[in-house]
N, C-alpha and C positions, 0 to 999 in steps of 0.2 A: 897550381897553375897549369900543369900539363893536362889535367882533366878538362879544363875549360877549353884549351886549344884543340883537344881531340874531339870535343863535342860539336865544334863549329861545322865540320862537314856533315854531321848527322842532321843538324838543324837546317842546313842549306838543302840537303836532300829531301827533307820533309816539306820544306817550303816549295820546292820545285814540284813535288808530288801534289800538294794542295792546289797550286796554280794550274797544273795539268788537269786535275779533276774539274776545277771551276771552268777552265777553258773548254773542256769537253762538254760540260753541261750547257754552257752558253752556245756552243756550236750546235748541239742537238736541238735545243729550244728554238734557236734562230732558224735553222734549216726547216724544222717542222712548221714554223709560222710562215715561212716563205713558200713552201711547197704545198701546204695544206689547203684544203678547200675553204672558201669563204662564203659558200652559199648558205642561205638561211631559208627555213621553211617549217611548216607545221610538223611534217613527218620527221624532221631532224631531231626534235626533242622527244620523240617516242622511244621507249626502250625496245630493243630488238635482240633477242637471244635465240640461238640455234635455229635461225631461219623461221621462227614463228612469232607472229604478232601477239602481244599480251591480251589475255581475255580475263575480264573480271578484276577484282581488287587484289593487291598484294598483301592485304591484311587477312591472313588465314588464321583461323583458330586451330591450334594443335592440341592434341591430348596431353594431359599432364604426364602420361607414361613416356612420351617422347623425351621430356626433360629429365625424368627419372633415369631412363636408360643412358642419356647423355652424361648425367652426373656419375653413373656407375662406370661408364667408359673412362671418364677422367680419373676416377679413383683407381681403377685397375691399371690405367696407363701410368699413373704416378707410382704404383706398386712396381711396375716393370722398371721404372727409372731407378728406384731405390735398390731393387735387386741387381740391376746392372752395376751400380756403384759398389755393392757388396761383392759381386763376382770379380770386379777388378782388383779389389783388395782382400781377396779370400785368404791368401797366404799370410798376410800381415795380421788379419783378424783372428785366425786360428779357430779353436773350438768355441770360444766365446762368441765370435761372429757367426758361426754356424748355428749355435743355439738361438742367438738373437734373430737371425734370418728365419729360422724355423718357427719361432714364436710369432714373428711378423706374418709369415705365410699362413699359419694356423688361424690367426685372428681374422685375416682377410678372407680365408676360405669359409670360416664360420659366418662372416657377414654375407658372403655370396649364397650360402645355404639358407640363411634367414631370408634374404631377398627372394630367393626362389620359393621358399615355403609360403610367404605371404602373397605370392602371385605378382610380384613387381616385374618379373621377366616375361609374363604372359601377355602377348599382344592381342590374342583372340578375344572377342567379346564373350561375355558370360554364356550366352545361348549357344554359341558355336562350341565352346568347351564342354558344355553339358551333352550336346549331341555326339561329340567325339568320344566322350566317356561312355555313352550308351552303346556306341558302335564297337568299342573295345570289349564290352562285356558279352 
């Protein structure tokens, strides 16, 4: 019974917090609807970013290399996340953790070398790369 009695103030505090949040939301929405502009027009529905009016279509065709580099970024970002978790627990994991992290890094490094070898990280078109190779010789 004492646990139920001690939990009542906690529940009341949570209820007051939720009511405060809902009240703040209602106040902000109500104030913005009262003070906001009600004018309508054709130019109100046009997108406007960075002080420039849009030109052309928003449907741009991007190269597949863009998506490949984005996926590589995500892969190596997740690698950093795993290595951060390993670094936090390095004392508890000991030598076994060090060997596991080394194998993990080696596999990812081999993947990066492979991606570089097949040209996945080359953004330049083929013609420009050939000209640069001739200039280096």
